C-alpha positions in Angstrom: -52.1 1.1 0.4 -50.4 1.8 3.7 -48.7 -1.6 3.7 -47.1 -0.9 0.3 -46.0 2.6 1.3 -44.3 1.2 4.5 -42.4 -1.4 2.5 -41.2 1.2 0.0 -40.0 3.7 2.6 -38.3 0.9 4.6 -36.4 -0.1 1.5 -35.3 3.6 0.9 -34.2 3.9 4.5 -32.0 0.7 4.2 -30.4 2.0 1.0 -29.8 5.5 2.4 -28.3 4.1 5.6 -25.9 1.8 3.6 -24.5 4.6 1.5 -24.3 7.0 4.5 -22.1 4.4 6.3 -19.8 3.7 3.3 -17.1 6.2 4.4 -16.9 4.5 7.8 -16.0 1.1 6.4 -12.3 2.0 6.7 -10.8 0.2 3.6 -11.5 0.6 -0.1 -11.0 -2.6 -2.2 -11.4 -3.0 -5.9 -13.7 -5.7 -7.3 -12.1 -7.0 -10.5 -15.4 -8.5 -11.7 -17.0 -5.1 -12.0 -14.0 -3.4 -13.6 -13.8 -2.6 -17.3 -10.2 -3.7 -17.5 -7.5 -1.6 -19.1 -4.5 -3.9 -19.5 -0.9 -3.1 -19.8 1.8 -5.5 -20.8 4.5 -6.6 -18.3 7.7 -8.2 -19.7 9.3 -11.2 -17.9 11.6 -10.2 -15.1 14.0 -12.7 -13.6 14.2 -13.1 -9.8 17.4 -12.5 -7.9 18.4 -13.3 -4.4 17.1 -9.9 -3.2 13.8 -9.4 -5.0 11.1 -11.4 -6.8 10.7 -11.6 -10.5 7.6 -12.7 -12.5 6.6 -14.2 -15.8 5.2 -12.2 -18.7 1.7 -11.1 -17.9 -0.9 -8.3 -18.3 -2.0 -6.0 -15.4 -5.2 -3.9 -15.2 -4.2 -0.3 -14.4 -7.6 0.3 -12.8 -8.1 -2.6 -10.3 -4.7 -4.3 -10.4 -6.0 -7.6 -11.6 -3.4 -9.9 -13.3 -4.0 -11.9 -16.5 -2.0 -14.4 -18.6 -3.3 -13.1 -21.9 -3.9 -9.7 -23.6 -7.7 -10.2 -23.8 -8.1 -10.5 -20.0 -9.6 -14.0 -20.1 -7.3 -16.0 -17.9 -7.0 -14.2 -14.5 -3.9 -15.1 -12.4 -2.8 -14.5 -8.9 0.5 -13.0 -7.7 1.7 -16.5 -6.5 1.0 -17.9 -10.0 3.2 -15.3 -11.8 6.1 -14.8 -9.3 9.3 -16.6 -10.1 11.3 -18.4 -7.4 14.5 -16.8 -6.2 17.7 -18.6 -7.1 19.5 -20.6 -4.3 22.8 -19.2 -3.2 25.9 -21.1 -4.3 27.5 -22.6 -1.2 31.2 -23.2 -0.9 32.2 -26.8 -1.6 33.9 -28.0 1.6 35.1 -31.3 -0.1 37.0 -29.5 -2.8 40.7 -30.5 -2.4 43.5 -28.0 -2.5 45.4 -27.7 -5.7 48.8 -29.4 -5.1 50.3 -27.5 -8.1 49.6 -24.1 -6.5 53.0 -22.5 -6.2 52.1 -20.7 -3.0 50.6 -23.8 -1.4 52.5 -24.4 1.9 51.1 -27.9 2.2 52.6 -29.2 -1.1 54.8 -32.1 0.1 56.5 -32.6 -3.3 57.9 -29.1 -3.6 61.6 -29.1 -2.6 63.2 -26.2 -0.8 65.3 -23.9 -3.0 68.5 -23.0 -1.1 69.1 -20.0 -3.5 65.6 -18.7 -3.1 66.0 -15.1 -1.9 62.4 -15.0 -0.6 62.9 -18.1 1.6 62.3 -16.9 5.2 64.4 -19.8 6.6 67.5 -18.9 4.5 70.2 -17.7 7.0 72.1 -15.9 4.3 69.1 -13.9 3.3 69.4 -10.4 4.7 66.3 -9.2 6.5 64.3 -6.8 4.4 61.3 -4.8 5.5 58.0 -5.9 4.1 56.4 -3.5 1.7 53.0 -2.2 2.8 50.3 -2.0 0.2 48.6 1.3 0.1 44.9 0.8 0.8 42.5 3.7 0.6 40.2 3.7 3.6 36.5 3.8 2.8 33.2 2.4 4.0 32.2 -1.0 2.8 29.0 -0.2 0.8 27.2 -3.3 -0.5 25.4 -3.0 -3.8 21.7 -3.4 -3.2 19.5 -4.3 -6.2 16.4 -2.1 -6.6 13.0 -3.5 -5.5 10.5 -4.4 -8.1 7.6 -2.9 -6.0 8.1 -0.2 -3.4 6.0 2.7 -2.2 6.6 5.9 -0.2 4.0 8.2 1.4 3.8 11.9 2.1 3.3 12.9 4.8 4.8 10.2 7.0 2.8 11.3 10.0 -0.4 13.4 10.5 -1.3 16.0 13.1 -4.8 17.6 13.1 -6.2 20.2 15.5 -9.7 21.7 15.8 -12.2 23.2 18.3 -15.2 21.4 19.8 -18.1 21.4 17.4 -15.9 21.1 14.3 -17.2 19.9 11.0 -15.4 16.6 9.9 -15.6 17.8 6.2 -13.2 20.6 7.2 -10.7 18.5 9.2 -8.9 15.9 7.1 -5.5 15.0 5.6 -4.6 13.5 2.3 -1.8 10.9 2.4 -0.3 10.6 -1.1 1.6 7.4 -2.1 4.3 7.4 -4.7 5.6 4.3 -6.6 9.3 3.9 -6.0 10.1 0.5 -7.5 11.1 -0.7 -10.9 7.4 -1.7 -11.5 4.6 0.8 -11.4 2.0 0.8 -8.5 -1.3 2.3 -9.7 -3.5 2.0 -6.6 -3.4 1.5 -2.8 -5.6 0.2 0.0 -6.0 2.0 3.3 -7.3 0.9 6.7 -6.6 1.1 10.4 -4.0 -1.0 12.3 -6.6 -1.2 15.2 -10.2 -1.7 14.1 -11.4 0.2 17.2 -10.0 3.4 15.6 -13.2 3.5 13.4 -15.0 4.8 16.5 -12.9 8.0 16.3 -11.6 8.3 12.7 -12.6 7.4 9.2 -10.3 6.6 6.2 -10.8 6.1 2.5 -8.6 5.4 -0.5 -8.8 6.1 -4.2 -6.0 5.4 -6.7 -2.8 6.5 -4.9 -4.3 8.8 -2.3 -5.8 8.0 1.2 -7.8 10.5 3.2 -8.1 10.3 7.0 -10.5 12.5 9.1 -12.0 12.4 12.6 -15.7 11.5 13.2 -18.0 14.2 14.4 -18.8 15.0 18.0 -15.5 14.2 19.7 -15.1 16.1 23.0 -12.0 18.0 24.0 -8.9 15.8 24.2 -6.2 14.0 22.1 -7.0 11.1 19.9 -4.6 8.8 18.0 -4.7 6.1 15.4 -2.4 4.4 12.9 -3.4 4.3 9.2 -1.9 1.3 7.2 -1.2 1.8 3.5 -1.3 -1.7 1.9 -1.4 -3.6 -1.4 -4.1 -6.0 -2.5 -1.5 -8.4 -3.8 1.0 -7.9 -0.9 3.7 -6.8 -3.3 5.4 -4.5 -0.8 5.6 -4.1 3.0 2.6 -2.2 4.5 3.4 1.4 5.6 2.1 2.7 8.9 1.2 6.4 9.2 0.6 7.6 12.8 -2.3 10.2 13.2 -2.8 12.6 16.1 -6.0 14.7 16.5 -6.3 17.3 19.2 -9.7 18.8 20.1 -9.6 22.1 22.0 -12.4 23.2 24.3 -14.8 25.8 22.8 -14.7 28.5 25.4 -16.1 31.3 23.2 -19.5 29.6 22.5 -19.3 30.6 18.8 -18.6 28.7 15.7 -15.8 26.1 15.9 -12.9 27.1 13.7 -10.4 24.6 12.3 -7.0 25.3 13.8 -5.0 23.1 11.3 -5.6 24.6 7.8 -5.8 22.0 5.0 -5.5 22.3 1.2 -8.7 23.2 -0.7 -8.5 20.2 -3.1 -11.6 18.0 -3.2 -11.7 15.3 -0.6 -11.7 11.7 -1.7 -15.3 10.4 -1.8 -17.0 13.8 -1.9 -19.4 12.4 -4.6 -21.1 10.0 -2.1 -23.6 12.7 -1.0 -24.7 13.4 -4.5 -25.1 9.6 -5.1 -27.3 9.3 -2.1 -29.6 12.1 -3.3 -29.9 10.4 -6.7 -30.8 7.1 -5.1 -33.5 8.8 -2.9 -34.9 10.6 -6.0 -35.1 7.4 -7.9 -36.7 5.7 -5.0 -39.3 8.4 -4.7 -40.1 8.1 -8.4 -40.5 4.3 -7.9 -43.1 5.0 -5.1 -45.1 7.3 -7.4 -45.1 4.7 -10.2 -46.2 2.0 -7.8 -49.0 4.1 -6.5 -50.1 4.9 -10.0 -50.3 1.2 -10.9 -52.2 0.3 -7.8 -54.8 3.0 -8.5 -55.1 2.0 -12.1 -55.7 -1.7 -11.1 -58.4 -0.6 -8.7 -56.8 -2.0 -5.6 -56.7 1.4 -3.9 -59.1 4.3 -4.1 -58.4 8.0 -4.6 
């Protein structure tokens, strides 16, 4: 009986530890195999010399998976749907000059016209001032084609401040990403530029919002990290968001107030605690059922 109880409680401890450490993993990825795909149709977009186009396909708005059919049976990668950019048209160095060009100074067959008033070598031609063409000054602004996929973030940098003994649930910042390209971006990934930052900070992502917060128990001082907003399919350049967290010494000996007030919106991932409680409750029920079966079989006594 004691052996069975030890095995059951060890399994519960392993499951509880795994879910407790989930917010510290740093990056949230989406598994396409576990997603109930909701597909949206993408028309074919031709590539230009400034941005990539792609063939007609279907994209899941939940996990971002790409498919070649509306039923989601043939999954594709970004490299399989992207269209190559056209090569620039080089100037042909072997193209001969047009000998029939009237203004061609190298045309050997064109005789000089002695009565030509525009002939600069004509001694009888009175010198006339050249007319200056009026050119309106202005900056040379090239036309830049819009990007198919682009993302901006708000805020672009994060500064947090708290007193020693702070509660990490009260010290955090949401980083909201916005799709700026011609094609819609529905989800982002978030992680740290330096993996050692996980010792001092945690970051999670859901849909278009990433949340960064410090870990508990940091002493007075200043801590920094860089959060990287990225795409699972590398459709746009990663965005780096610098984060600074200042911990003030608690000289009053009382509760530790949060100096930097944050919004009261629910923090991404707040349901993980309730999920852990549900798993523990289910595990406890499993232990009771196992004990009941063992007693019924007569292997243990009451």
